[in-house]
Structure formats: C-alpha cells, structure tokens
C-alpha positions in Angstrom: -25.0 2.7 -29.6 -24.9 2.7 -25.7 -22.8 -0.3 -26.4 -20.4 1.9 -28.4 -20.0 4.5 -26.2 -19.4 2.5 -23.4 -16.7 0.8 -24.9 -15.2 4.0 -26.0 -15.4 5.3 -22.4 -14.0 2.1 -21.3 -16.8 1.5 -18.9 -17.2 -1.8 -19.6 -13.8 -2.7 -19.2 -13.8 -0.9 -15.8 -16.6 -3.4 -14.9 -15.3 -6.7 -16.4 -14.8 -9.6 -13.5 -11.0 -9.6 -12.9 -11.1 -13.9 -12.2 -12.3 -16.1 -14.2 -14.5 -19.7 -13.1 -12.6 -22.0 -12.0 -13.3 -24.8 -14.7 -11.0 -27.4 -13.5 -12.2 -30.8 -12.7 -9.7 -33.4 -12.6 -6.5 -33.5 -14.5 -6.7 -36.2 -17.5 -3.4 -38.0 -17.3 -3.1 -41.2 -20.3 -3.5 -44.4 -18.7 0.0 -45.4 -19.6 0.9 -42.2 -17.9 -1.0 -43.4 -14.8 0.2 -47.0 -14.7 4.4 -45.8 -14.8 3.8 -43.3 -12.5 2.3 -45.6 -10.1 5.3 -47.5 -10.5 8.1 -47.2 -8.0 10.8 -45.3 -8.9 13.6 -47.5 -8.8 11.6 -50.5 -10.4 10.4 -47.4 -13.5 14.5 -47.0 -13.7 15.5 -50.6 -14.2 12.4 -51.2 -16.6 13.8 -48.3 -18.8 17.5 -49.5 -18.5 15.9 -53.2 -19.9 13.7 -51.6 -22.7 17.1 -49.2 -23.6 19.5 -52.3 -23.6 17.4 -54.5 -25.5 16.6 -51.6 -28.1 20.0 -51.3 -28.2 21.1 -54.9 -28.6 18.4 -55.4 -31.6 20.0 -52.1 -33.1 23.4 -53.7 -32.5 22.7 -57.0 -34.0 21.0 -55.2 -37.4 23.6 -52.4 -37.7 25.8 -49.7 -36.4 23.8 -46.9 -38.2 20.6 -48.1 -36.3 22.6 -47.8 -32.9 23.6 -44.2 -34.4 20.2 -43.5 -35.2 18.9 -44.8 -31.7 21.3 -42.8 -29.9 20.6 -39.1 -31.4 17.1 -39.6 -30.8 17.7 -40.7 -26.9 19.7 -37.3 -26.8 17.1 -35.8 -28.6 14.5 -36.7 -25.8 16.9 -36.0 -22.8 17.4 -32.0 -24.6 13.7 -31.9 -24.6 13.3 -32.9 -21.0 15.6 -30.1 -20.5 13.6 -27.8 -22.0 10.5 -28.8 -20.5 12.2 -27.9 -17.1 13.0 -24.9 -18.4 10.1 -23.7 -19.3 7.8 -25.1 -16.7 10.2 -23.2 -14.0 8.8 -19.8 -15.5 6.3 -18.6 -13.7 2.7 -18.8 -14.4 2.2 -14.8 -13.3 -1.0 -13.8 -11.3 -4.0 -15.9 -10.2 -6.1 -14.6 -12.7 -3.7 -16.0 -15.5 -3.7 -19.2 -14.0 -7.9 -19.0 -13.8 -7.5 -18.9 -17.0 -5.2 -21.3 -18.4 -6.5 -23.9 -16.0 -9.9 -23.6 -17.9 -8.2 -23.9 -21.3 -6.2 -27.0 -20.2 -9.2 -28.5 -18.8 -11.4 -27.9 -22.2 -8.1 -29.3 -24.3 -7.7 -32.4 -21.9 -11.0 -33.3 -22.2 -11.9 -32.8 -25.9 -8.3 -34.7 -26.3 -9.6 -37.8 -24.1 -12.8 -37.8 -26.2 -11.3 -37.4 -29.4 -8.3 -40.0 -29.4 -11.1 -42.7 -27.9 -12.8 -42.6 -31.0 -10.0 -42.8 -33.5 -8.4 -45.9 -31.4 -11.8 -47.3 -31.6 -11.9 -47.0 -35.6 -8.6 -47.7 -35.6 -9.2 -51.0 -33.9 -11.7 -51.7 -36.4 -9.3 -51.0 -39.1 -6.8 -53.1 -38.3 -9.2 -56.1 -38.4 -10.3 -55.1 -41.5 -6.6 -55.2 -42.4 -5.9 -59.1 -40.9 -9.1 -60.0 -42.8 -7.6 -58.5 -46.2 -4.3 -60.1 -45.8 -5.1 -63.5 -44.2 -6.7 -64.2 -47.8 -4.7 -62.1 -50.3 -2.2 -63.6 -52.7 1.3 -63.6 -51.8 4.6 -62.4 -53.9 7.3 -64.9 -55.0 10.1 -63.6 -52.7 7.5 -64.1 -50.1 6.7 -67.8 -50.7 10.8 -68.3 -51.0 11.2 -66.9 -47.9 9.0 -68.2 -45.9 6.6 -65.3 -44.9 3.1 -66.6 -45.4 0.1 -64.7 -45.3 -0.4 -64.7 -41.7 3.1 -64.1 -40.4 2.4 -61.1 -43.0 -1.1 -60.4 -41.8 0.1 -59.9 -37.9 3.1 -57.5 -39.1 1.2 -55.4 -41.3 -1.4 -55.0 -38.5 0.9 -54.9 -35.5 3.1 -51.9 -37.7 -0.4 -50.3 -38.1 -1.3 -49.8 -34.7 2.3 -48.7 -33.8 2.4 -46.0 -35.7 -1.2 -45.0 -34.8 -0.1 -45.2 -31.4 3.1 -43.2 -31.5 0.9 -40.8 -33.7 -1.7 -40.0 -31.1 1.4 -39.6 -28.4 2.9 -37.2 -31.1 -0.3 -35.5 -30.7 -0.9 -35.5 -27.2 2.7 -34.2 -26.7 1.9 -30.8 -28.6 -1.3 -30.5 -26.7 0.3 -31.4 -23.3 3.1 -28.7 -24.4 0.7 -25.9 -25.7 -1.5 -26.0 -22.6 1.6 -25.0 -20.1 3.4 -22.7 -22.0 0.9 -20.4 -22.9 0.8 -19.0 -19.5 4.2 -18.8 -19.3 4.7 -16.8 -22.5 1.8 -14.3 -21.7 3.5 -13.8 -18.2 6.9 -13.3 -20.0 5.4 -10.4 -21.7 5.0 -8.7 -18.6 9.0 -8.4 -18.5 10.2 -8.9 -22.0 9.3 -9.2 -25.6 12.1 -10.7 -26.4 11.6 -13.8 -23.3 8.4 -14.0 -24.4 9.6 -15.3 -27.6 12.1 -17.1 -26.6 9.8 -19.0 -24.1 7.1 -20.1 -26.7 10.0 -20.9 -29.5 11.6 -23.5 -27.0 8.1 -24.6 -25.8 7.5 -25.8 -29.6 10.8 -26.7 -29.8 10.8 -29.6 -27.4 7.3 -30.3 -28.3 9.3 -31.1 -32.1 12.2 -32.5 -30.8 9.8 -35.3 -29.3 7.6 -35.6 -32.2 10.4 -36.2 -34.9 12.4 -38.3 -32.4 9.9 -40.5 -31.8 8.9 -40.6 -35.8 12.5 -41.9 -36.4 13.4 -44.3 -33.5 9.9 -46.1 -33.9 11.1 -47.0 -37.5 14.0 -47.4 -36.4 13.1 -50.1 -33.8 10.6 -51.8 -35.7 13.0 -52.8 -38.6 15.6 -53.6 -36.3 13.2 -55.6 -34.5 11.8 -57.3 -37.9 15.5 -57.7 -38.8 16.5 -60.0 -36.2 13.3 -61.7 -35.2 12.9 -62.7 -39.1 16.7 -63.8 -39.1 17.1 -61.6 -42.1 19.7 -62.5 -44.7 20.1 -65.8 -43.1 19.4 -68.8 -45.7 16.1 -69.3 -46.8 14.6 -66.3 -45.0 13.7 -63.0 -45.8 16.2 -60.5 -47.5 16.9 -57.0 -46.0 16.2 -55.2 -49.5 12.5 -56.4 -48.9 12.3 -55.4 -45.2 11.1 -51.8 -45.8 7.6 -53.0 -47.4 6.6 -54.8 -44.0 6.9 -51.2 -42.8 4.1 -49.8 -44.9 1.8 -50.1 -41.9 3.6 -48.0 -40.0 3.1 -45.1 -42.4 -0.6 -46.3 -42.5 -1.5 -46.4 -39.1 0.5 -42.6 -38.4 -2.0 -41.5 -41.8 -5.1 -42.9 -40.5 -4.7 -41.1 -37.2 -3.2 -37.7 -38.3 -6.3 -37.6 -41.0 -8.7 -37.7 -37.8 -6.8 -35.6 -35.6 -6.6 -32.9 -38.2 -10.4 -33.4 -39.1 -11.8 -33.1 -35.6 -9.3 -30.5 -34.0 -9.4 -28.7 -37.1 -13.6 -28.5 -37.0 -13.4 -28.4 -33.5 -11.4 -25.1 -33.5 -12.4 -23.3 -36.2 -15.7 -23.5 -35.2 -15.1 -22.2 -31.7 -13.2 -19.3 -33.9 -15.9 -18.8 -36.1 -18.6 -18.7 -32.8 -16.4 -16.4 -31.1 -16.2 -13.9 -34.1 -20.2 -14.1 -34.6 -21.2 -13.7 -31.3 -18.3 -11.5 -29.8 -17.0 -9.1 -32.3 -19.7 -9.3 -34.9 -22.7 -9.4 -32.9 -22.3 -7.4 -29.8 -19.1 -5.3 -30.9 -16.7 -6.6 -28.3 -12.9 -6.9 -29.0 -11.4 -10.3 -29.6 -10.6 -12.4 -26.5 -12.7 -10.2 -24.5 -13.9 -11.8 -21.2 -17.6 -11.7 -21.7 -17.6 -13.4 -24.8 -18.2 -17.3 -23.7 -17.2 -18.2 -26.7 -13.4 -17.2 -25.6 -12.2 -20.4 -23.9 -13.8 -22.6 -26.6 -12.0 -20.6 -29.0 -8.7 -20.8 -27.1 -9.1 -24.7 -26.4 -9.2 -25.2 -30.3 -6.1 -23.5 -30.7 -4.7 -26.2 -28.7 -6.1 -29.0 -30.3 -6.5 -28.2 -33.7 -2.9 -26.6 -34.0 -1.0 -28.0 -31.4 -2.6 -31.7 -31.2 -3.3 -32.5 -34.8 0.0 -30.4 -36.1 2.3 -33.2 -34.2 0.5 -35.8 -35.4 0.2 -34.6 -39.1 4.4 -33.8 -38.9 4.8 -37.4 -37.4 3.0 -38.7 -40.2 4.9 -36.5 -43.0 8.0 -38.1 -41.7 7.1 -41.3 -41.1 5.9 -41.5 -44.6 8.7 -40.0 -45.9 11.0 -42.2 -44.4 9.2 -45.6 -45.2 8.8 -44.5 -48.8 12.1 -43.4 -49.4 13.0 -46.7 -47.6 11.7 -49.0 -50.0 13.3 -47.4 -52.7 16.6 -47.5 -51.1 15.4 -51.4 -50.7 15.4 -51.7 -54.4 18.8 -50.0 -54.9 20.2 -52.1 -52.3 19.6 -55.2 -54.5 22.8 -54.0 -56.4 24.6 -51.7 -54.5 25.4 -50.9 -50.6 22.6 -51.4 -47.7 23.2 -47.8 -46.5 20.4 -46.6 -49.2 17.7 -48.3 -46.7 18.6 -46.4 -43.7 19.8 -43.0 -45.0 16.4 -41.8 -44.4 16.4 -42.4 -40.9 20.1 -40.9 -40.8 18.7 -38.1 -42.6 16.4 -37.0 -39.8 18.9 -37.8 -36.8 21.2 -35.1 -38.4 17.6 -33.0 -38.3 17.2 -33.4 -34.8 20.8 -31.9 -34.4 20.8 -29.2 -36.5 16.8 -28.1 -35.2 18.4 -28.2 -32.1 21.0 -25.5 -33.0 18.4 -23.4 -34.8 16.1 -23.8 -31.6 18.6 -22.5 -29.0 20.1 -19.8 -31.5 17.2 -18.3 -30.1 18.0 -16.3 -26.8 16.3 -14.0 -24.7 17.6 -9.9 -24.0 17.3 -8.1 -20.8 15.4 -5.4 -22.6 11.8 -5.2 -21.5 8.9 -3.5 -23.3 8.4 -3.9 -26.8 11.2 -5.0 -29.4 12.9 -2.6 -31.0 12.4 -1.7 -34.4 15.3 -4.1 -35.8 13.9 -6.7 -33.7 11.3 -8.1 -35.7 10.3 -11.5 -34.5 9.7 -12.7 -37.7 13.2 -11.9 -38.9 14.6 -13.1 -35.0 13.0 -16.3 -36.4 14.0 -16.3 -40.0 17.5 -15.9 -38.5 17.0 -19.3 -36.6 15.9 -21.1 -39.7 19.0 -19.8 -41.9 21.5 -21.1 -39.2 19.5 -24.8 -39.6 19.6 -24.8 -43.1 23.1 -24.0 -43.5 23.9 -26.9 -40.6 21.4 -29.3 -42.6 23.1 -28.5 -45.9 26.6 -30.1 -44.6 24.8 -32.7 -42.5 23.3 -34.1 -45.8 26.9 -33.7 -47.5 28.0 -35.9 -44.9 25.3 -38.1 -45.0 25.5 -38.9 -48.3 29.4 -39.4 -48.1 29.0 -42.0 -45.8 25.9 -44.1 -46.6 25.3 -43.9 -50.6 28.9 -44.1 -51.5 29.9 -47.3 -54.1 33.1 -47.9 -55.9 30.6 -48.9 -59.1 30.0 -45.3 -59.2 32.4 -42.9 -57.0 30.7 -39.5 -57.8 27.0 -41.0 -57.4 26.9 -39.9 -53.6 27.7 -36.0 -54.5 24.7 -36.1 -57.2 22.7 -37.2 -54.5 24.1 -34.7 -52.0 22.8 -32.2 -54.6 19.6 -33.9 -54.8 19.0 -33.2 -51.3 20.5 -29.4 -51.9 17.2 -29.2 -54.2 14.9 -30.2 -51.4 16.3 -27.9 -49.2 16.4 -25.1 -51.2 13.0 -25.8 -52.4 11.4 -25.9 -49.2 13.3 -22.6 -48.3 11.5 -21.1 -51.7 8.1 -22.6 -50.4 8.2 -20.6 -46.8 9.1 -17.4 -48.6 6.5 -17.8 -51.0 3.5 -18.6 -48.3 5.5 -15.6 -46.4 5.3 -13.6 -49.2 1.4 -14.3 -49.8 0.6 -13.9 -46.1 2.4 -11.5 -44.2 0.7 -8.3 -43.8 4.3 -6.3 -44.7 4.4 -7.4 -48.2 1.9 -6.3 -51.0 -1.0 -9.1 -51.7 -2.1 -8.9 -48.0 -2.4 -4.9 -47.9 -4.0 -5.0 -51.2 -6.3 -7.7 -49.5 -6.7 -5.2 -46.5 -7.4 -2.6 -48.9 -10.2 -4.2 -50.6 -11.7 -4.2 -47.4 -12.6 -0.4 -47.1 -15.2 -1.1 -50.1 -17.0 -3.8 -48.1 -17.4 -7.3 -47.5 -18.0 -8.3 -50.8 -14.7 -6.8 -52.4 -12.6 -8.4 -49.7 -14.1 -12.0 -50.2 -13.5 -11.7 -54.4 -9.8 -10.4 -53.8 -8.9 -13.0 -50.5 -10.6 -15.7 -53.4 -8.4 -14.2 -56.3 -5.3 -14.0 -54.1 -5.4 -18.0 -52.8 -6.0 -18.6 -56.6 -3.2 -16.8 -58.0 -1.1 -18.7 -54.8 -0.9 -21.6 -56.6 1.5 -21.1 -59.4 4.8 -20.1 -57.7 4.4 -23.2 -55.8 3.6 -25.6 -58.5 6.5 -24.6 -60.6 9.0 -25.0 -57.7 7.7 -28.3 -57.3 8.1 -29.0 -61.2 11.6 -28.0 -61.2 12.6 -29.7 -58.1 11.4 -33.3 -59.1 12.7 -32.7 -62.8 15.7 -31.6 -61.2 16.2 -34.0 -58.5 15.2 -36.8 -61.0 17.5 -36.0 -63.7 20.4 -35.6 -61.1 19.6 -39.3 -60.0 19.4 -40.4 -63.3 22.8 -39.3 -64.5 24.3 -40.4 -60.8 25.8 -43.3 -62.9 24.0 -46.3 -60.9 22.6 -48.9 -63.6 20.4 -51.6 -63.6 21.4 -55.3 -64.6 20.8 -54.6 -67.9 22.8 -51.3 -67.7 20.0 -48.8 -67.5 19.7 -45.4 -65.4 18.3 -46.4 -62.2 18.7 -43.7 -59.8 16.3 -41.0 -61.2 13.3 -42.0 -58.7 15.8 -42.4 -55.7 16.9 -38.8 -56.6 13.5 -37.7 -56.1 13.5 -39.4 -53.0 16.9 -37.8 -51.5 15.0 -34.5 -52.5 12.1 -35.3 -50.2 14.5 -35.6 -47.6 16.1 -33.0 -47.9 12.8 -31.2 -48.0 12.1 -32.4 -44.7 15.8 -32.3 -43.3 14.6 -29.1 -41.2 11.3 -30.6 -40.4 12.0 -30.2 -36.1 12.5 -26.7 -37.0 9.8 -26.1 -39.4 7.2 -27.8 -36.5 8.9 -25.3 -33.7 7.9 -22.4 -36.3 4.4 -23.9 -36.5 3.8 -24.2 -32.7 4.9 -21.2 -32.1 1.8 -19.9 -33.3 -1.2 -21.4 -31.9 0.8 -20.4 -27.9 1.4 -16.6 -29.2 -2.1 -16.8 -30.1 -3.5 -18.1 -26.5 -0.7 -16.1 -24.4 -2.5 -13.1 -26.2 -6.1 -14.2 -25.0 -5.0 -14.8 -21.8 -3.2 -11.0 -21.4 -6.3 -10.0 -22.9 -9.3 -12.0 -20.7 -6.8 -11.1 -17.5 -6.8 -7.4 -18.1 -2.9 -6.9 -18.4 -1.9 -3.6 -19.8 -2.0 -2.5 -22.8 1.9 -2.6 -23.4 1.7 -6.2 -22.7 -1.4 -6.8 -25.4 0.8 -4.8 -27.7 3.9 -7.5 -27.3 1.1 -10.4 -27.6 -0.1 -8.8 -30.9 3.2 -8.8 -32.7 3.9 -12.5 -31.7 0.1 -13.6 -32.9 0.9 -11.8 -36.2 4.1 -13.8 -36.4 2.1 -16.9 -35.2 0.0 -16.6 -37.9 2.4 -16.0 -40.8 4.4 -19.1 -39.6 1.8 -21.8 -39.3 0.7 -20.7 -43.0 4.2 -20.9 -43.7 4.8 -24.3 -42.3 1.3 -25.4 -44.1 3.0 -24.5 -47.4 5.8 -26.4 -47.1 3.8 -29.5 -45.4 2.1 -29.3 -49.0 5.0 -29.2 -50.4 6.6 -32.3 -49.3 3.4 -34.0 -49.3 3.7 -33.5 -53.2 7.5 -35.1 -53.3 6.5 -38.0 -50.7 3.1 -39.2 -52.6 5.2 -39.6 -55.8 7.2 -41.6 -53.9 4.3 -43.9 -52.6 2.8 -43.7 -55.6 5.9 -45.2 -57.3 5.9 -47.4 -54.7 2.4 -48.8 -55.0 3.2 -49.5 -58.9 6.0 -51.7 -57.9 3.7 -53.5 -55.3 1.0 -54.2 -58.1 4.2 -55.5 -60.6 5.6 -58.0 -57.6 2.2 -59.4 -57.0 0.4 -59.1 -60.8 4.2 -60.6 -61.9 3.9 -58.5 -64.7 5.8 -55.1 -65.5 3.5 -51.9 -64.4 5.0 -48.6 -65.4 2.5 -47.0 -67.2 -0.8 -45.7 -66.6 -2.5 -44.8 -69.9 -5.5 -42.2 -68.8 -6.9 -42.2 -72.9 -8.4 -45.6 -71.9 -11.9 -44.4 -70.3 -12.4 -46.5 -67.3 -9.1 -45.4 -66.2 -9.8 -41.5 -67.2 -12.9 -41.7 -64.9 -10.9 -43.0 -62.3 -9.1 -40.2 -62.7 -12.4 -37.8 -62.5 -13.1 -39.9 -59.2 -9.8 -38.9 -57.6 -10.2 -35.3 -58.6 -13.7 -35.1 -57.2 -12.9 -36.7 -54.0 -10.4 -34.2 -52.9 -13.5 -31.2 -53.7 -16.6 -32.9 -52.0 -14.0 -33.6 -49.2 -13.3 -30.3 -48.8 -16.9 -29.1 -48.9 -17.9 -31.6 -46.1 -14.7 -30.2 -44.4 -16.2 -27.2 -44.3 -19.6 -27.3 -43.9 -18.6 -29.5 -40.8 -17.1 -26.1 -39.3 -20.3 -24.4 -39.9 -22.6 -26.7 -38.5 -20.5 -26.9 -35.3 -20.1 -23.4 -35.3 -24.0 -23.4 -34.6 -23.7 -25.3 -31.9 -21.0 -23.5 -30.2 -23.3 -20.3 -30.7 -26.5 -22.3 -29.1 -24.2 -23.9 -26.4 -21.3 -22.1 -25.5 -23.0 -20.5 -22.3 -23.6 -23.9 -21.0 -21.0 -27.4 -21.0 -18.7 -25.5 -23.7 -16.3 -28.5 -23.7 -18.8 -31.5 -24.1 -21.4 -30.5 -26.4 -18.9 -28.9 -29.4 -16.3 -31.8 -28.8 -19.2 -34.2 -29.7 -20.4 -32.3 -32.6 -16.8 -31.7 -33.8 -16.0 -35.7 -33.7 -19.5 -36.4 -35.4 -18.6 -34.1 -38.0 -15.2 -35.5 -38.7 -16.5 -39.0 -39.5 -18.4 -38.1 -42.8 -15.2 -36.8 -44.7 -12.4 -39.6 -42.8 -14.3 -42.5 -44.0 -15.0 -40.8 -47.4 -11.2 -40.9 -47.8 -10.9 -44.6 -46.6 -13.4 -46.3 -48.4 -13.2 -44.3 -51.7 -9.8 -45.7 -53.1 -10.9 -49.1 -52.0 -14.3 -49.0 -53.3 -13.1 -47.8 -56.7 -10.4 -50.3 -57.1 -12.4 -53.2 -55.9 -15.3 -52.4 -58.2 -12.9 -52.0 -61.3 -11.0 -55.3 -60.5 -14.4 -57.1 -61.1 -15.0 -55.3 -64.0 -11.3 -55.6 -65.4 -12.3 -59.8 -64.6 -15.4 -59.5 -67.2 -13.7 -57.8 -69.5 -10.6 -59.8 -69.8 -8.4 -56.6 -68.0 -7.0 -58.0 -65.2 -4.8 -54.9 -63.9 -7.6 -53.0 -64.9 -8.7 -52.2 -61.0 -5.1 -51.2 -59.9 -4.7 -49.0 -63.1 -7.8 -47.4 -62.6 -6.7 -46.9 -58.5 -3.2 -45.2 -60.1 -5.3 -42.9 -62.2 -7.1 -41.9 -59.1 -4.0 -41.4 -56.9 -2.8 -39.0 -59.6 -5.2 -37.0 -60.0 -6.4 -36.6 -56.5 -2.6 -36.3 -55.9 -2.5 -32.9 -58.1 -6.0 -31.4 -57.6 -5.4 -31.8 -53.8 -1.8 -30.6 -53.7 -3.4 -27.4 -55.7 -6.6 -26.9 -53.5 -4.6 -27.2 -50.2 -2.4 -24.3 -51.3 -5.5 -21.9 -52.4 -7.3 -22.9 -49.0 -4.1 -22.2 -46.7 -2.9 -19.4 -48.5 -5.7 -17.6 -49.0 -7.2 -17.8 -45.1 -4.0 -17.0 -43.9 -4.3 -13.7 -46.4 -7.8 -13.0 -44.8 -6.7 -13.5 -41.2 -3.5 -10.9 -41.6 -5.5 -8.9 -43.5 -7.7 -8.2 -40.5 -4.6 -8.0 -38.0 -2.9 -5.0 -40.3 -6.0 -3.4 -40.1 -6.2 -4.0 -36.1 -2.7 -2.2 -35.9 -4.4 1.3 -36.9 -4.4 0.9 -40.6 -7.5 1.8 -43.2 -9.4 3.3 -39.9 -8.2 0.2 -37.4 -10.5 -1.2 -35.1 -14.3 -0.9 -35.3 -13.9 0.6 -38.9 -15.9 -0.8 -41.9 -12.8 -2.5 -43.2 -11.9 -3.9 -40.1 -15.9 -5.7 -40.1 -15.5 -7.0 -43.9 -11.6 -8.0 -42.9 -13.5 -9.9 -39.5 -16.0 -11.7 -42.5 -13.3 -12.8 -44.6 -11.2 -14.1 -41.7 -14.6 -16.4 -40.4 -14.6 -17.5 -44.3 -11.0 -18.1 -44.2 -11.2 -20.2 -40.7 -12.2 -23.4 -42.4 -10.0 -22.6 -45.6 -6.9 -22.7 -44.0 -7.2 -24.9 -40.2 -9.5 -27.5 -41.3 -9.9 -28.4 -45.3 -6.1 -27.0 -46.1 -4.2 -28.9 -43.3 -6.7 -31.8 -43.7 -6.2 -32.4 -47.3 -2.4 -32.5 -47.5 -3.0 -35.6 -44.9 -5.7 -36.8 -47.2 -2.9 -37.3 -50.1 -0.5 -39.2 -48.5 -2.8 -41.3 -46.6 -4.5 -42.1 -50.1 -1.2 -43.6 -51.4 -0.5 -45.8 -48.0 -4.0 -47.1 -48.2 -3.5 -47.9 -51.8 0.0 -49.4 -51.2 -1.2 -51.6 -48.0 -4.2 -52.4 -50.3 -2.8 -53.3 -53.4 -3.8 -56.9 -53.6 -7.4 -56.9 -53.3 -7.4 -54.5 -56.8 -5.8 -57.6 -58.8 
C-alpha cells in the first residue's frame, strides 16, 4: 500500500537517482576492424583501391550486368556512410542519457562477442563435416564432363559456406552497431521534435538496411564472378554457366546457419530479459516499464539490440541470399535454352531494391514543429507513405529489369508475363503487411477486442490472444496460395518451352514473384530496425527522467515500432514460404541429377514417405516448444542474477539454450534422410531416402508457415493490447485490465521474438541444408 501511495504522489520518482552507474568497459571492436584501423590511412586506401579494382576486373570478365550490380552496391555503401555521419552528428543529449546508452552499448557488444564466438566455432565444425561429405560423395555427369571433381567441388562449397556465414555475421554486427548508437540520439531528438525523432530512427534503420542488403547482393555477385573467372566458365571442357549457380548453394546455407543461431540466441536473451524485467518490475514491485529502480531494465534494452537488430540483420541477409541463390539455380535451368540474363536477373532486382528503398528512406523528412505529432501526423502513416513510394518505384524498376534481362526473340512477350509475376509478388508483400498491421495495430478492431478481454481477467486475455493468433493464419495462407498459383500460371503461359515443346516457365514465374516480394526488402528492414531503436529510446528517456511530453513522443514511436516489427515478420514469413517452394524444387532437380533418373513427384500415400512428413511437422512443434521453454528457463536466471553480472550470466544462459533447438534443426533432416536411405537400400527402393526428405520438407514448410504466423501475430497483438490500455483506455496503467494485459504480453514475448522469427529462418535452412546434403540421401 505504501508503494502504491508513493507512486501516486510521485515520492519515489523524486528520490530516484539522476545518474546511472558507468557500466562501460573497454569498447569492443571486431578483430578485422582493429586490424584495418591499425593500418596507415594511405596504405588502407591503396588496398581498398586494389580490392575494388580486382572486383571490377572479375566483373568485367564475367558480364556487364555484374559490373552494374557491383556499382550499385558500392554506391549504396557510400550512401550508408553518409547516413552514418548524419546520424552520428546528432547530439546524444544530457549526461544521464549518455551514461544509460553506454551501459546498453557495453551489454550489447559483450553479448555479441560471446554469441558470435560460439556460432563461429559451430560453423567451423559444420564446414569440416561438409568437406568430409563432399570429398566422398558421388559426382554428377556434368561435373565429370567439366573436370569439376570431388575435391574442387568440396573446397568451393566449404568456401562459399564460410563466406556466407561471415557475411551474415557482419550483417548482424552492423545492425547492432547502428542501434546502440542511434537509440540515444533518437531520445535526444525527441526533446525537440517528434518528427526529428522519427527521422533519426528511420535513417538509422535505413543505413543498416542498405549495408545488409548490399552485402547480400555484392557477396553473391563477387562469388559468382570469381567462380566464373577461376573455373574458365564456357571454355571447352569447363563448367557451363548454367551449372554455376549450384556452386553458390553453400553461401545460402552459411547465411541460414548463422541467422538461425543468431535469431535463437538473441531472441532467447531479449525475451528472457523482457520477461524478467516485467516480472520483477511491473508485476512484483508495481513500478513502471523502463524504471531505473528495476535492475533488469538494462538487460531488457540490451536484448532489443541483440535480438531485434543484430538477429534481424542476419535474418534478412539470409532471406535475400537464399532467394537469390534459388532463383539463380532456376534461372540456370532456363538459360540452357534462353539468354543468360535469366541467371543474373535476381541480382539486378535487388540492385534496384537498393535504389528505390533509398528514395523511400529519404522521403521521410524532419520538420520544424516541436512537441507531439499533430493529429494528422500518425508516425505509421508517415512510414506507410514512404513504403508506398518505394512500392511504386519498385513496380517501375521491375518492368525495366524484366524487359532488359528476360526478353527473348523465341517468346517476345514472355518478359511482360514475368513482369506481371513480379507485380503479383509486390502486391502479395503489400497485402501481407496490411494484414499483419490489421491484426497487430491497436487502431483496429482485433487488438481492441483483445484489450477489452483483459478487463475480465488474465485467463480471458490469454484465450482471446490465442484465438486471434489462430484466426490470423487464414488470410495470409489464402494470399500465398493465390500468389503461387497466379505466378506459376503467368510463367507457364509466357511461351517458353523445352526441347519437347512443353511449357517451362511456371516455376521461374514463381521465382520472379518471390523476387517481387523481396524487391522492397531494404525499406522493410528499415521499418523493422525502427522498432527496437524507438523502444530503446523510450527506455533511455524514462530512465533519465525526461519530461512527460518527451516520453509521450517516444511512447508513440514505440507503439508504431511494435506494429512495424510485427508487419515485417509477416512479410518475412510470406517470402520464406515462396523461397522454400523454390528451394524444394531445386532439391528435387539436384536429386534427379545425382540419381540420373527423373524425380518429379512425392507420393505421400507410401507409408515411409508419409512418416517423413509427420516427422517434418513434429520438428516444427518441438522446435517451437524448445525455443519458448528456453526463454522461460533463461528468464529465471535473469531474475536471480540481474543484480550482478547481468551481461555475462544471462548471455551464457541464452547461448546454452540456443544449442538444443539449433542442433535439432540441423541433425533432423540429415538423420531422417540417412536412416531411410539405408532402409531403402535393403528394401529395393534406392530413392526412398530422398523422397522421405522431400516429404519432410513439404510438411515442415507448411506447418512452419502456419505456426510462425500464429506466434508472430498473437505476440504482437498481446503487446499492442497492453500499449493500447497504457494510452488510458479501459482504466489505463495500473488497472486490473492493464495487469491482465501485462500477463498476455509476457506470454507473447517468446512467441513473437524467439520462436516465431526463428521458424521462418528454420524453414529456409531446412531447404538449403537438404540441397547441400542431397548426395548422402541417395
């Protein structure tokens, strides 16, 4: 009662210390950057000049298209450098803000160093396993005729895997590096202008997204050009250009591997810290969110950076890499009869993505007004306007790309059909964002109904949240179904045929739709990064005891950030569904090549194959269960250890917990394929292992999409139902409805930020790992 009275009178707020203890230790800088910083500036400039010269030389030896792609990526990096300088030029605010920001930065960098150290060790072990498998696997007729033996193929795949893992890790580091420096600048900007705070958060997310997407595109382009020049592609007796994309599979697998463990480790940490902070602070002590008296708050804010920024950067990097590689593989199949532009088309699409998304990012400008946003200036509407500009430009760019690279005299109108496929993908992405926004934004009925259910207790809140999440799977599945069928039909009727006259463009049409869906990926990642940066800014404002008007600004931005995070997760799930469909088709083609017999269908009426499907579905549920329970166990350590060494101990706990579900994801498809391969050998069915793995993939993909939609939407809705009540609805903060909403938010935390995001990474990783390991299933 005394605590409640003190909260009402503001006594405790007056007694709060106005400074936060200095938690900074020695700043962390990755080894590669320490080496670069130690080099003389002139020598470093010369080395960079030589490096870019070598890259452009290989690009010129390969194709003018590669030169265009590399040029756009480098320009995007230069633009990102401009944005870095622009963001860092903003002031950090008063000393108390800087002290809190330094503590967050120290915790995030410490966790990142520990987490990625563990991931790198596991990556090296997996690289050795891949090398061993490839050195003893069978070879395809194409490899035998081109002289690409086991050893060369093994070293190429391992090198691609390690490069993909390294680039994915770098993408994660960029996301974290930006967020821990932008958060305090957003807080400071909120003291002057709501629009300025919005602009700083958006541009900070934008510079990260440009680097991440640019890294994904230039990494594949340089790898492709290197293989092209080194292997002497299309020379007599050498590898054909149509077979070159298959050598890039390791790159996608490496990106998927790091993204999965980054998402698991970061998600477990951030949600364990969030749950611990809520349980210790709001529920037990009755103190507000981000209150400096809560010892778990800094761990919570650290978690936003490592879970939502670092992990999401690696996640989107993996999404783009997997989509590009799978589309290039299908393009290689098409290029056997048509122009080689089919292979390089995905790289050009994402180059234009960098251009159009940059325009969208710069369309969000600051204004001179101060205080709260005007009623007509909803931050979500401003971000949505930028997204609309990006989409319009993406449609135009897609039309230019298809006419440039997919035009063929054998079918003059085919490029237009493929442009329509891209339009299908762009519309699908937009609808996905709108559907997720409808189910997670408290301006719409579903979240308000969920908030109303909180007024009758904790149980009804949980029931309403679960039912909302289950219902939210319907519309996205219908949209995915329509888009796949529409894109396949448009591709099939494009007029492209094989040697026997049968239409061949259907599957490539689906690939083009996937590219269309990801053609605004850089802007989507910008909106995603906006969320945790705004959340951190709100925490810094609260802990540094800024005026209530400043906290109101950051609260608005935080609520919008919750919605943007949820919508971008829905977007990621949709793109994962289409990309997995492509990777599954590539897997079947790979099996056909190695088995030297057709593999076009999977008959689930065969008991063994049906069992493989059941095992795939089981994997999704067990993986989700382990990911959620890991948050609970780690949250206990946060609560128990938060008053001492909050950076070290929770980090160790979350990293221990990520190994179990991550290992399950890697071991399951390999074990299933190998066991049924042995069974097929003794029963006279040589392709049984490959077919069972195909069923495993199909069922896991379908189950994973539905489960991820449910988890992400339910978690986001619970979070924003709490935010809606905190605006003053249904009794506002401290009411019984608010307490029930906090319980729902606590339940939803591992749903939306650990299990849900990890699932769509898992879906694509299953496809890439089976594609890499296909020979051992035969």
